[in-house]
VOFITI-5962 format. One line per field, with one value per residue (C-alpha): residue number from 0; residue in one letter; chain; z, x, y. Coordinates in pm, 1 decimal, m for minus. Last residue first. Example, Ala and Ser with C-alpha at 12.3 -4.5 7.8 and 13.67 -1.06 7.14 Angstrom:
REM residues 2
n <- (1 / 0)
res <- (S / A)
chain <- (A / A)
z <- (714.0 / 780.0)
x <- (1367.0 / 1230.0)
y <- (m106.0 / m450.0)
END
This chain:
REM residues 430
n <- (429 / 428 / 427 / 426 / 425 / 424 / 423 / 422 / 421 / 420 / 419 / 418 / 417 / 416 / 415 / 414 / 413 / 412 / 411 / 410 / 409 / 408 / 407 / 406 / 405 / 404 / 403 / 402 / 401 / 400 / 399 / 398 / 397 / 396 / 395 / 394 / 393 / 392 / 391 / 390 / 389 / 388 / 387 / 386 / 385 / 384 / 383 / 382 / 381 / 380 / 379 / 378 / 377 / 376 / 375 / 374 / 373 / 372 / 371 / 370 / 369 / 368 / 367 / 366 / 365 / 364 / 363 / 362 / 361 / 360 / 359 / 358 / 357 / 356 / 355 / 354 / 353 / 352 / 351 / 350 / 349 / 348 / 347 / 346 / 345 / 344 / 343 / 342 / 341 / 340 / 339 / 338 / 337 / 336 / 335 / 334 / 333 / 332 / 331 / 330 / 329 / 328 / 327 / 326 / 325 / 324 / 323 / 322 / 321 / 320 / 319 / 318 / 317 / 316 / 315 / 314 / 313 / 312 / 311 / 310 / 309 / 308 / 307 / 306 / 305 / 304 / 303 / 302 / 301 / 300 / 299 / 298 / 297 / 296 / 295 / 294 / 293 / 292 / 291 / 290 / 289 / 288 / 287 / 286 / 285 / 284 / 283 / 282 / 281 / 280 / 279 / 278 / 277 / 276 / 275 / 274 / 273 / 272 / 271 / 270 / 269 / 268 / 267 / 266 / 265 / 264 / 263 / 262 / 261 / 260 / 259 / 258 / 257 / 256 / 255 / 254 / 253 / 252 / 251 / 250 / 249 / 248 / 247 / 246 / 245 / 244 / 243 / 242 / 241 / 240 / 239 / 238 / 237 / 236 / 235 / 234 / 233 / 232 / 231 / 230 / 229 / 228 / 227 / 226 / 225 / 224 / 223 / 222 / 221 / 220 / 219 / 218 / 217 / 216 / 215 / 214 / 213 / 212 / 211 / 210 / 209 / 208 / 207 / 206 / 205 / 204 / 203 / 202 / 201 / 200 / 199 / 198 / 197 / 196 / 195 / 194 / 193 / 192 / 191 / 190 / 189 / 188 / 187 / 186 / 185 / 184 / 183 / 182 / 181 / 180 / 179 / 178 / 177 / 176 / 175 / 174 / 173 / 172 / 171 / 170 / 169 / 168 / 167 / 166 / 165 / 164 / 163 / 162 / 161 / 160 / 159 / 158 / 157 / 156 / 155 / 154 / 153 / 152 / 151 / 150 / 149 / 148 / 147 / 146 / 145 / 144 / 143 / 142 / 141 / 140 / 139 / 138 / 137 / 136 / 135 / 134 / 133 / 132 / 131 / 130 / 129 / 128 / 127 / 126 / 125 / 124 / 123 / 122 / 121 / 120 / 119 / 118 / 117 / 116 / 115 / 114 / 113 / 112 / 111 / 110 / 109 / 108 / 107 / 106 / 105 / 104 / 103 / 102 / 101 / 100 / 99 / 98 / 97 / 96 / 95 / 94 / 93 / 92 / 91 / 90 / 89 / 88 / 87 / 86 / 85 / 84 / 83 / 82 / 81 / 80 / 79 / 78 / 77 / 76 / 75 / 74 / 73 / 72 / 71 / 70 / 69 / 68 / 67 / 66 / 65 / 64 / 63 / 62 / 61 / 60 / 59 / 58 / 57 / 56 / 55 / 54 / 53 / 52 / 51 / 50 / 49 / 48 / 47 / 46 / 45 / 44 / 43 / 42 / 41 / 40 / 39 / 38 / 37 / 36 / 35 / 34 / 33 / 32 / 31 / 30 / 29 / 28 / 27 / 26 / 25 / 24 / 23 / 22 / 21 / 20 / 19 / 18 / 17 / 16 / 15 / 14 / 13 / 12 / 11 / 10 / 9 / 8 / 7 / 6 / 5 / 4 / 3 / 2 / 1 / 0)
res <- (G / C / G / G / A / A / F / G / I / R / S / R / G / V / D / Y / V / V / S / F / T / Q / Q / Q / K / N / G / I / I / A / V / S / G / S / P / A / F / A / L / C / T / T / S / G / D / V / D / I / M / V / N / R / A / A / L / R / L / T / A / G / G / Q / F / V / M / D / V / A / P / V / A / L / R / S / L / S / G / R / F / C / T / D / L / I / S / Y / A / P / A / R / R / Y / G / R / L / A / A / A / V / A / S / S / L / A / D / Y / V / D / V / P / L / R / T / I / V / T / G / S / D / I / I / T / P / T / S / T / Y / A / S / A / S / V / P / L / G / R / G / G / V / T / I / G / T / L / R / I / F / Y / L / S / D / D / L / S / S / S / V / M / P / T / Y / S / F / R / G / P / N / N / S / G / F / S / L / Y / G / S / S / A / T / T / P / L / C / Y / S / F / G / Y / G / L / T / P / A / L / Q / S / P / M / S / L / R / D / R / A / L / G / I / L / G / A / S / R / G / F / L / G / E / N / D / Q / G / C / G / Y / V / F / D / A / L / R / R / G / S / G / L / S / L / T / D / K / S / L / Y / G / V / S / F / S / G / D / G / Y / T / A / E / Y / V / C / V / N / S / M / T / C / A / A / P / N / L / T / A / S / E / L / S / D / C / E / S / A / S / C / P / V / S / R / Y / T / A / S / A / S / P / N / F / L / P / G / E / Q / P / H / C / E / V / K / C / P / S / C / Q / L / W / S / L / S / S / G / T / D / A / V / V / S / Y / S / K / G / P / T / G / L / N / I / R / T / V / Y / N / G / V / G / I / S / N / G / P / S / L / P / V / S / V / A / A / S / Q / L / L / P / S / A / A / R / P / V / T / K / T / L / R / A / A / F / Y / T / A / R / A / E / D / H / S / L / I / T / S / F / P / L / D / P / P / P / L / P / A / P / A / G / P / T / T / C / L / S / A / S / V / P / A / T / S / S / T / C / N / V / V / S / N / P / L / A / R / A / T / P / L / M)
chain <- (A / A / A / A / A / A / A / A / A / A / A / A / A / A / A / A / A / A / A / A / A / A / A / A / A / A / A / A / A / A / A / A / A / A / A / A / A / A / A / A / A / A / A / A / A / A / A / A / A / A / A / A / A / A / A / A / A / A / A / A / A / A / A / A / A / A / A / A / A / A / A / A / A / A / A / A / A / A / A / A / A / A / A / A / A / A / A / A / A / A / A / A / A / A / A / A / A / A / A / A / A / A / A / A / A / A / A / A / A / A / A / A / A / A / A / A / A / A / A / A / A / A / A / A / A / A / A / A / A / A / A / A / A / A / A / A / A / A / A / A / A / A / A / A / A / A / A / A / A / A / A / A / A / A / A / A / A / A / A / A / A / A / A / A / A / A / A / A / A / A / A / A / A / A / A / A / A / A / A / A / A / A / A / A / A / A / A / A / A / A / A / A / A / A / A / A / A / A / A / A / A / A / A / A / A / A / A / A / A / A / A / A / A / A / A / A / A / A / A / A / A / A / A / A / A / A / A / A / A / A / A / A / A / A / A / A / A / A / A / A / A / A / A / A / A / A / A / A / A / A / A / A / A / A / A / A / A / A / A / A / A / A / A / A / A / A / A / A / A / A / A / A / A / A / A / A / A / A / A / A / A / A / A / A / A / A / A / A / A / A / A / A / A / A / A / A / A / A / A / A / A / A / A / A / A / A / A / A / A / A / A / A / A / A / A / A / A / A / A / A / A / A / A / A / A / A / A / A / A / A / A / A / A / A / A / A / A / A / A / A / A / A / A / A / A / A / A / A / A / A / A / A / A / A / A / A / A / A / A / A / A / A / A / A / A / A / A / A / A / A / A / A / A / A / A / A / A / A / A / A / A / A / A / A / A / A / A / A / A / A / A / A / A / A / A / A / A / A / A / A / A / A / A / A / A / A / A / A / A / A / A / A / A / A / A / A / A / A / A / A / A / A / A / A / A / A / A / A / A / A)
z <- (m2309.4 / m2052.0 / m2116.5 / m2416.8 / m2600.6 / m2427.2 / m2486.1 / m2312.4 / m2267.8 / m2174.0 / m1966.0 / m1707.8 / m1408.9 / m1629.3 / m1701.3 / m1857.4 / m1909.5 / m2163.2 / m2136.9 / m2460.6 / m2456.1 / m2621.6 / m2720.3 / m3077.6 / m2955.5 / m2682.0 / m2915.4 / m3040.9 / m3123.4 / m3412.1 / m3375.5 / m3616.2 / m3960.0 / m3840.3 / m4030.9 / m3878.5 / m3763.4 / m3650.7 / m4006.5 / m4020.8 / m3960.4 / m4070.3 / m4028.8 / m3656.8 / m3583.8 / m3560.0 / m3550.7 / m3521.8 / m3731.5 / m3663.5 / m3292.4 / m3324.5 / m3622.2 / m3404.0 / m3399.4 / m3360.9 / m3157.6 / m3199.6 / m3002.3 / m3245.1 / m3081.6 / m3226.8 / m3281.7 / m3515.4 / m3568.8 / m3719.4 / m3916.3 / m4008.1 / m4275.8 / m4183.1 / m4333.6 / m4255.3 / m4117.6 / m3747.6 / m3805.5 / m3898.3 / m4239.7 / m4502.9 / m4511.5 / m4396.7 / m4466.6 / m4387.3 / m4008.4 / m3880.3 / m3876.0 / m4047.3 / m4411.7 / m4650.2 / m4683.7 / m4911.6 / m5014.5 / m4949.3 / m5203.4 / m5194.4 / m4832.5 / m4879.8 / m5118.0 / m4863.9 / m4594.9 / m4816.7 / m4930.0 / m4573.4 / m4453.8 / m4735.5 / m4667.4 / m4294.1 / m4346.6 / m4575.3 / m4330.1 / m4016.3 / m3800.6 / m3542.9 / m3342.4 / m3241.4 / m2872.8 / m2712.5 / m2332.9 / m2282.3 / m2476.6 / m2665.1 / m2823.5 / m3169.7 / m3303.4 / m3669.4 / m3980.6 / m3793.8 / m3975.6 / m4314.0 / m4261.5 / m4317.6 / m4665.8 / m4761.0 / m4945.0 / m4635.5 / m4527.0 / m4623.4 / m4369.4 / m4437.6 / m4364.1 / m4213.5 / m4022.7 / m3950.1 / m3731.8 / m3466.9 / m3214.5 / m2857.4 / m2664.1 / m2327.9 / m2217.2 / m1921.4 / m2105.6 / m2347.0 / m2674.1 / m2566.0 / m2641.6 / m2499.6 / m2657.2 / m2440.5 / m2548.9 / m2699.5 / m2510.4 / m2572.6 / m2259.8 / m2069.1 / m1937.0 / m1747.0 / m1496.5 / m1320.7 / m1009.7 / m903.5 / m995.5 / m1167.4 / m1369.9 / m1466.3 / m1726.4 / m1742.6 / m2053.4 / m2280.5 / m2305.3 / m2430.1 / m2180.2 / m2152.1 / m1980.6 / m1758.0 / m1631.2 / m1390.9 / m1322.5 / m1077.1 / m788.1 / m533.5 / m217.9 / m349.5 / m687.9 / m560.2 / m596.9 / m941.7 / m1053.9 / m935.7 / m1119.4 / m922.7 / m1019.6 / m1391.2 / m1592.0 / m1695.2 / m1507.7 / m1392.2 / m1212.2 / m1309.9 / m1159.4 / m1009.4 / m1341.8 / m1473.7 / m1819.9 / m1799.9 / m2119.3 / m1989.0 / m1668.7 / m1323.7 / m1098.1 / m731.7 / m785.2 / m497.3 / m688.4 / m587.1 / m370.8 / m175.8 / 179.9 / 303.6 / 48.7 / 141.6 / m8.9 / 146.7 / m107.6 / m415.6 / m374.7 / m82.9 / m98.6 / 219.7 / 172.6 / 30.8 / m153.4 / m440.0 / m443.5 / m747.4 / m1123.5 / m1362.9 / m1739.9 / m2058.3 / m2384.0 / m2587.3 / m2550.8 / m2172.1 / m1894.8 / m1533.7 / m1320.8 / m966.5 / m667.0 / m372.2 / m43.0 / 111.1 / 272.4 / 8.0 / m250.9 / m466.2 / m834.3 / m997.6 / m1350.9 / m1630.0 / m1820.9 / m1586.4 / m1430.7 / m1523.6 / m1399.1 / m1086.6 / m951.7 / m753.8 / m566.1 / m481.8 / m347.1 / m83.1 / m42.9 / m185.0 / 92.4 / 21.1 / 169.0 / 428.6 / 450.3 / 701.3 / 917.6 / 608.9 / 642.7 / 584.8 / 249.0 / 113.8 / m206.0 / m421.0 / m393.2 / m636.7 / m1016.8 / m1122.8 / m1255.1 / m1359.5 / m1088.8 / m1097.9 / m900.9 / m526.0 / m537.5 / m164.2 / m213.5 / m412.1 / m763.9 / m776.0 / m919.5 / m1036.6 / m1191.7 / m1457.4 / m1766.3 / m2093.9 / m1928.7 / m1817.1 / m1590.5 / m1550.5 / m1198.0 / m1010.2 / m640.3 / m316.4 / 28.5 / 280.4 / 646.0 / 627.7 / 274.4 / m73.8 / m216.3 / m585.5 / m858.1 / m1223.1 / m1555.3 / m1918.3 / m2174.2 / m2408.5 / m2134.0 / m2046.6 / m1716.5 / m1864.1 / m2160.2 / m1932.4 / m2029.0 / m1726.4 / m1512.1 / m1189.0 / m932.5 / m879.1 / m619.7 / m655.2 / m389.9 / m473.2 / m428.7 / m279.5 / 80.5 / m43.1 / m94.1 / m418.8 / m461.6 / m814.4 / m1032.9 / m1149.2 / m1525.6 / m1574.8 / m1797.1 / m1556.0 / m1261.0 / m1424.1 / m1464.1 / m1107.3 / m983.7 / m1174.1 / m994.2 / m662.8 / m751.8 / m843.1 / m506.6 / m324.6 / m499.1 / m430.6 / m61.7 / m58.0 / m214.2 / 61.4 / 315.9 / 606.2 / 938.1 / 884.2 / 967.1 / 668.7 / 562.6 / 685.6 / 440.5 / 262.4 / 418.3 / 300.7 / 653.8 / 904.4 / 1034.2 / 1362.5 / 1329.6 / 1375.7 / 1691.1 / 1855.4 / 2035.2 / 2398.9 / 2353.1 / 2630.3 / 2525.8 / 2197.0 / 1915.2 / 1728.4 / 1710.2 / 1600.5 / 1339.3 / 1450.1 / 1302.0 / 1225.9 / 863.3 / 701.4 / 608.6 / 260.0 / 235.4 / 210.7 / m88.3 / 0.0)
x <- (m2041.8 / m2125.1 / m1937.9 / m1737.8 / m1729.0 / m1719.9 / m1955.9 / m1980.4 / m2251.5 / m2177.4 / m2318.8 / m2039.6 / m2269.8 / m2496.6 / m2226.2 / m2460.9 / m2231.5 / m2298.6 / m2112.5 / m2184.5 / m2339.1 / m2665.3 / m2667.1 / m2789.7 / m3082.6 / m3150.4 / m3256.4 / m3080.0 / m3385.8 / m3436.4 / m3737.4 / m4004.5 / m3974.4 / m3879.2 / m3735.4 / m3667.5 / m3359.4 / m3300.0 / m3247.6 / m3448.4 / m3407.9 / m3658.6 / m3698.5 / m3736.6 / m3899.0 / m3801.9 / m3426.1 / m3266.5 / m2997.8 / m2745.2 / m2667.1 / m2636.9 / m2401.5 / m2165.0 / m2196.9 / m1903.6 / m2069.9 / m1847.6 / m1760.0 / m1594.3 / m1685.3 / m2035.5 / m2151.0 / m2051.8 / m2259.2 / m2048.5 / m2186.0 / m1981.0 / m2148.7 / m2369.3 / m2258.8 / m2591.6 / m2632.0 / m2619.9 / m2888.6 / m3145.0 / m3284.8 / m3477.3 / m3405.1 / m3572.0 / m3541.4 / m3892.5 / m3909.6 / m4218.7 / m4429.4 / m4220.9 / m4152.7 / m4147.4 / m3827.9 / m3528.7 / m3314.1 / m2941.5 / m2670.1 / m2763.3 / m2651.0 / m2403.3 / m2648.7 / m2930.9 / m2709.0 / m2628.4 / m2989.2 / m3123.2 / m2859.1 / m2939.5 / m3314.4 / m3253.0 / m3042.7 / m3302.4 / m3584.7 / m3411.8 / m3327.0 / m3519.0 / m3333.3 / m3544.2 / m3594.0 / m3696.5 / m3664.7 / m3296.1 / m3312.3 / m3067.1 / m3222.2 / m3177.0 / m3344.0 / m3454.0 / m3279.2 / m2949.7 / m2830.8 / m2947.6 / m2742.6 / m2420.3 / m2544.2 / m2624.6 / m2428.1 / m2364.1 / m2002.0 / m1791.0 / m1617.7 / m1839.1 / m2139.2 / m2062.3 / m2296.4 / m2241.0 / m2296.7 / m2547.0 / m2592.3 / m2708.5 / m3028.3 / m3088.5 / m3442.1 / m3531.2 / m3493.8 / m3775.5 / m3822.3 / m3598.2 / m3299.5 / m2948.7 / m2717.1 / m2530.6 / m2169.8 / m2016.3 / m1765.6 / m1529.6 / m1514.2 / m1265.6 / m1063.9 / m1364.6 / m1362.8 / m1697.0 / m1833.9 / m2197.5 / m2498.8 / m2463.7 / m2709.8 / m2572.4 / m2581.9 / m2586.1 / m2525.9 / m2704.4 / m3032.3 / m2828.3 / m2719.1 / m2783.0 / m2476.2 / m2543.4 / m2407.3 / m2513.1 / m2447.2 / m2483.9 / m2257.5 / m2315.7 / m2431.7 / m2588.6 / m2668.2 / m2899.2 / m3214.6 / m3106.8 / m3021.4 / m3365.0 / m3564.9 / m3757.8 / m3519.9 / m3569.5 / m3283.2 / m3420.8 / m3360.9 / m3716.1 / m3766.8 / m4075.2 / m4340.4 / m4395.2 / m4324.0 / m4560.0 / m4586.9 / m4601.3 / m4801.9 / m5109.5 / m5290.8 / m5182.4 / m5447.7 / m5340.1 / m4969.1 / m4750.4 / m4539.1 / m4182.9 / m3973.1 / m3691.6 / m3711.0 / m3410.8 / m3165.1 / m2989.5 / m2687.1 / m2698.6 / m2515.3 / m2720.6 / m2991.3 / m3216.7 / m3489.8 / m3647.5 / m3990.5 / m4161.5 / m4492.5 / m4685.1 / m5020.6 / m5156.9 / m5200.5 / m5004.1 / m5048.2 / m5019.5 / m5139.0 / m4831.8 / m4677.7 / m4679.4 / m4874.2 / m4773.9 / m5042.3 / m4948.8 / m5176.4 / m5056.7 / m5232.5 / m5434.4 / m5707.0 / m5962.7 / m5714.0 / m5494.5 / m5401.6 / m5064.4 / m5032.8 / m4915.8 / m4587.3 / m4463.0 / m4148.6 / m4211.0 / m4570.1 / m4470.4 / m4237.1 / m4507.2 / m4576.3 / m4207.1 / m4219.8 / m4468.6 / m4806.8 / m5002.0 / m4875.4 / m4640.9 / m4741.6 / m4530.1 / m4357.9 / m4076.8 / m4230.6 / m4338.9 / m4628.4 / m4893.9 / m4737.3 / m4792.1 / m4595.9 / m4777.5 / m4682.0 / m4461.0 / m4439.8 / m4717.7 / m5072.9 / m5187.6 / m5336.3 / m5676.2 / m5881.0 / m5803.9 / m5486.4 / m5493.0 / m5204.2 / m4935.7 / m4797.7 / m4459.1 / m4347.7 / m4040.1 / m4088.2 / m3842.7 / m3910.2 / m3719.9 / m3417.0 / m3635.8 / m3542.3 / m3844.2 / m3900.1 / m3876.3 / m3944.4 / m3765.3 / m3903.1 / m3715.4 / m3819.1 / m3866.0 / m3963.5 / m3832.2 / m3577.3 / m3494.3 / m3461.1 / m3372.3 / m3551.1 / m3469.9 / m3737.7 / m3927.2 / m4172.7 / m4345.2 / m4192.4 / m3939.7 / m3878.4 / m3755.5 / m3390.0 / m3158.9 / m2990.7 / m2810.1 / m2755.1 / m2453.3 / m2363.0 / m2081.5 / m1902.1 / m1777.8 / m1401.4 / m1281.6 / m1271.9 / m1079.3 / m783.5 / m589.4 / m544.9 / m594.7 / m304.4 / m278.8 / m325.7 / m445.6 / m146.1 / m15.4 / m79.8 / 113.5 / 421.2 / 382.0 / 358.1 / 671.3 / 859.5 / 728.4 / 831.9 / 1178.8 / 1207.6 / 1097.2 / 1371.4 / 1621.9 / 1529.7 / 1568.9 / 1915.2 / 2005.9 / 1953.4 / 1723.6 / 1891.2 / 2166.3 / 1940.0 / 1871.2 / 2129.8 / 2074.6 / 1930.5 / 2190.8 / 2298.0 / 2134.3 / 2043.9 / 2237.3 / 2024.8 / 1842.9 / 1529.1 / 1715.1 / 1875.3 / 1535.3 / 1437.9 / 1452.6 / 1437.1 / 1608.2 / 1965.5 / 1908.3 / 2135.6 / 1865.0 / 1643.0 / 1306.1 / 1150.2 / 867.5 / 520.4 / 508.3 / 530.2 / 198.0 / 141.9 / 107.1 / m44.4 / 177.9 / 132.5 / 0.0)
y <- (m3386.1 / m3122.4 / m2800.1 / m2910.3 / m2579.1 / m2241.4 / m1950.0 / m1612.2 / m1352.9 / m991.9 / m706.8 / m697.0 / m758.6 / m969.3 / m1225.5 / m1481.1 / m1778.7 / m2053.5 / m2383.5 / m2567.3 / m2917.3 / m2798.7 / m2431.1 / m2494.8 / m2705.4 / m2448.2 / m2171.7 / m1859.9 / m1649.8 / m1405.7 / m1176.1 / m1052.3 / m1211.5 / m1556.1 / m1851.9 / m2195.2 / m2385.1 / m2743.8 / m2875.9 / m3194.6 / m3566.9 / m3830.3 / m4208.5 / m4275.1 / m3941.7 / m3574.6 / m3636.4 / m3293.4 / m3125.9 / m2848.2 / m2890.8 / m3271.1 / m3224.1 / m3022.9 / m2645.9 / m2412.7 / m2136.2 / m1832.3 / m1521.0 / m1277.6 / m947.4 / m950.0 / m1305.6 / m1587.6 / m1903.0 / m2182.2 / m2478.3 / m2785.8 / m2994.7 / m3294.7 / m3625.5 / m3796.5 / m4151.2 / m4055.8 / m3793.8 / m4056.2 / m4132.6 / m3941.7 / m3570.0 / m3247.3 / m2876.8 / m2748.6 / m2751.0 / m2564.1 / m2885.8 / m3154.2 / m3073.2 / m3368.9 / m3573.6 / m3523.6 / m3817.7 / m3778.7 / m3695.4 / m3325.9 / m3299.9 / m3012.5 / m2841.3 / m2881.4 / m2726.8 / m2426.3 / m2379.5 / m2393.5 / m2148.3 / m1902.9 / m1925.3 / m1881.5 / m1569.7 / m1414.0 / m1493.7 / m1366.1 / m1668.2 / m1873.2 / m2136.8 / m2438.2 / m2528.1 / m2199.0 / m2225.4 / m2142.8 / m1817.0 / m1598.2 / m1289.4 / m1138.2 / m821.8 / m835.8 / m703.6 / m745.6 / m1058.7 / m930.9 / m612.6 / m806.5 / m894.4 / m1252.1 / m1520.8 / m1737.5 / m1753.4 / m2053.9 / m2278.8 / m2580.7 / m2363.3 / m2022.0 / m1792.7 / m1424.2 / m1117.8 / m1231.3 / m950.7 / m1019.4 / m947.1 / m1115.4 / m1029.8 / m803.9 / m471.8 / m545.4 / m352.9 / m64.7 / m282.3 / m289.4 / m545.2 / m794.4 / m805.8 / m1121.0 / m1327.9 / m1618.6 / m1829.6 / m2041.6 / m1748.4 / m1615.7 / m1905.8 / m1870.3 / m1701.5 / m1694.8 / m1904.8 / m2241.6 / m2447.8 / m2787.3 / m3059.5 / m3438.0 / m3646.3 / m3896.4 / m3703.2 / m3410.8 / m3150.7 / m2776.7 / m2633.2 / m2338.3 / m2012.6 / m1740.5 / m1375.8 / m1093.6 / m1185.4 / m1460.7 / m1278.8 / m956.8 / m1120.6 / m1397.8 / m1186.4 / m1067.5 / m1419.7 / m1545.3 / m1280.5 / m1015.9 / m733.3 / m808.7 / m956.7 / m1298.8 / m1626.0 / m1699.6 / m2029.2 / m2229.8 / m2451.0 / m2794.9 / m2960.7 / m3228.7 / m3074.5 / m2695.1 / m2648.2 / m2473.5 / m2385.8 / m2274.2 / m2117.4 / m2099.3 / m2035.9 / m1915.5 / m1667.2 / m1591.8 / m1358.8 / m1524.0 / m1394.4 / m1592.8 / m1726.1 / m2047.4 / m2225.0 / m2576.0 / m2785.2 / m2704.3 / m2444.2 / m2351.8 / m2086.6 / m1951.1 / m1795.3 / m1489.8 / m1463.9 / m1309.1 / m1485.1 / m1663.1 / m1667.8 / m1886.8 / m1886.3 / m2088.0 / m1930.8 / m2033.2 / m1685.5 / m1693.6 / m1523.1 / m1453.3 / m1287.2 / m1184.9 / m1112.6 / m901.7 / m977.1 / m691.5 / m907.8 / m807.1 / m933.6 / m709.4 / m715.0 / m662.2 / m529.8 / m763.6 / m742.0 / m1018.8 / m868.7 / m504.0 / m525.9 / m716.3 / m450.3 / m267.0 / m590.6 / m618.8 / m260.5 / m372.1 / m196.3 / m490.6 / m715.5 / m1008.4 / m1344.4 / m1517.5 / m1853.2 / m1910.8 / m2185.5 / m2379.3 / m2627.8 / m2358.8 / m2276.3 / m2630.2 / m2686.5 / m2940.7 / m3307.7 / m3499.4 / m3476.3 / m3242.9 / m3259.9 / m2910.8 / m2691.2 / m2524.1 / m2269.6 / m2258.6 / m2464.2 / m2551.2 / m2591.0 / m2418.7 / m2455.4 / m2288.5 / m1955.0 / m1766.6 / m1423.3 / m1307.5 / m1515.0 / m1562.3 / m1722.3 / m2014.5 / m2306.4 / m2538.6 / m2669.2 / m2999.8 / m2947.0 / m3038.6 / m2951.7 / m2741.2 / m2738.1 / m2448.4 / m2351.7 / m2416.3 / m2657.3 / m2632.0 / m2892.0 / m2847.5 / m2862.9 / m2794.4 / m2712.2 / m2943.1 / m3038.7 / m3367.0 / m3472.7 / m3716.2 / m3484.8 / m3206.2 / m3235.0 / m3209.8 / m2946.3 / m3032.1 / m2753.9 / m2528.8 / m2269.5 / m2022.5 / m1822.9 / m1475.6 / m1462.0 / m1134.1 / m1256.5 / m1560.2 / m1324.9 / m1361.2 / m986.4 / m856.1 / m753.8 / m388.9 / m382.1 / m23.8 / 64.5 / 330.0 / 98.3 / m184.9 / 35.3 / 156.9 / m202.7 / m299.5 / m22.9 / m156.7 / m511.6 / m385.6 / m210.3 / m523.5 / m719.8 / m443.4 / m449.4 / m826.7 / m797.9 / m548.5 / m820.9 / m725.8 / m828.7 / m567.7 / m273.3 / m54.4 / 201.8 / 556.1 / 808.8 / 1017.5 / 1349.2 / 1673.1 / 1782.4 / 1566.6 / 1290.4 / 1241.7 / 1030.1 / 698.7 / 834.5 / 831.0 / 1148.7 / 1251.3 / 1630.5 / 1828.7 / 1768.6 / 1944.3 / 1841.5 / 1650.4 / 1957.4 / 1823.3 / 2048.8 / 2275.6 / 2310.6 / 1938.6 / 1829.6 / 1739.0 / 1375.9 / 1231.0 / 883.4 / 580.3 / 346.0 / 0.0)
END
């Protein structure tokens, strides 16, 4: 640490005075060199320290001062398993959380496109979809409490769900979370103790206690919101773990993870998050190019930015701007021209007879602003839709481009919200 400047005293010590009991080490002749250090500190050590100090100044002028290695500066991380939701009837990825005191475990969908987390709750006053395991029972938790309408969390619901809050006759805040497929959850805004991984606890976790939950939630107990709003799970965990999270979306043959907190930044290539007035809770990024077999698609650079692009864990199939999709479809079809074409399958129109394992799929790279690249394996490019047909796992969109979970599979993806960037690293989970 550099010393701070101190003012000289009003009078200088007179070393020749017999009335001032001063240390001999303070008494030097004006203009004389400083005394040599005591003999127990080798001069070679002083020179070593001196060189380190000079190196420090050089680093300081180039803004590269090294960080301390103290554990006090290391934000702890907590990780939970992440797995495909096929077994409980959803195309998203699911994890488990513990809620309440004592904690009970629940299987929930992980969703980067949502902010508010919610669970189905008894007594389920209107309707609950069938779920794996029992409903959460608020009356059985010693730490449960409902959120009043006057609370700031209730005021935040409109930005988190895009729907205004309501209020019961007993002054309990009511949330309404709606989704693009027509599914919805309505219930009481609540607080309770959340537990993740190996004992990491968050008191007063804000979530929805669902009393009317209808739609395509499979047999999940609910949903955890990973978007950027203040009510999202990453935002609520940020004060203790840092504002960020990462995941690896596994195949059915591997196991993945969802981790909150610190990560190894050297593993990742990053692209900046892009600000958008359309929705400041979603994760917008900029796609700048796609190559097939090492060759760029024959489209203009502006074709990639003709629609906004978001990255999302819940969307399965990647959507691309129409011109970009058409060029990608043509390039992949040309590379696979030796294989029999198959009819379109739902929204997938570039399909072939046979299974993925029998196709010589070309290498496809997705390049983002700053150079971050997803180098897609065959399993990220094509998808088996039944026993005899595989299709290109992309579709066109004229309104919003979406980097879906099929293309993210097996990559480690870090959402470094604190630094407003998203990173990719290959080989995250097999």
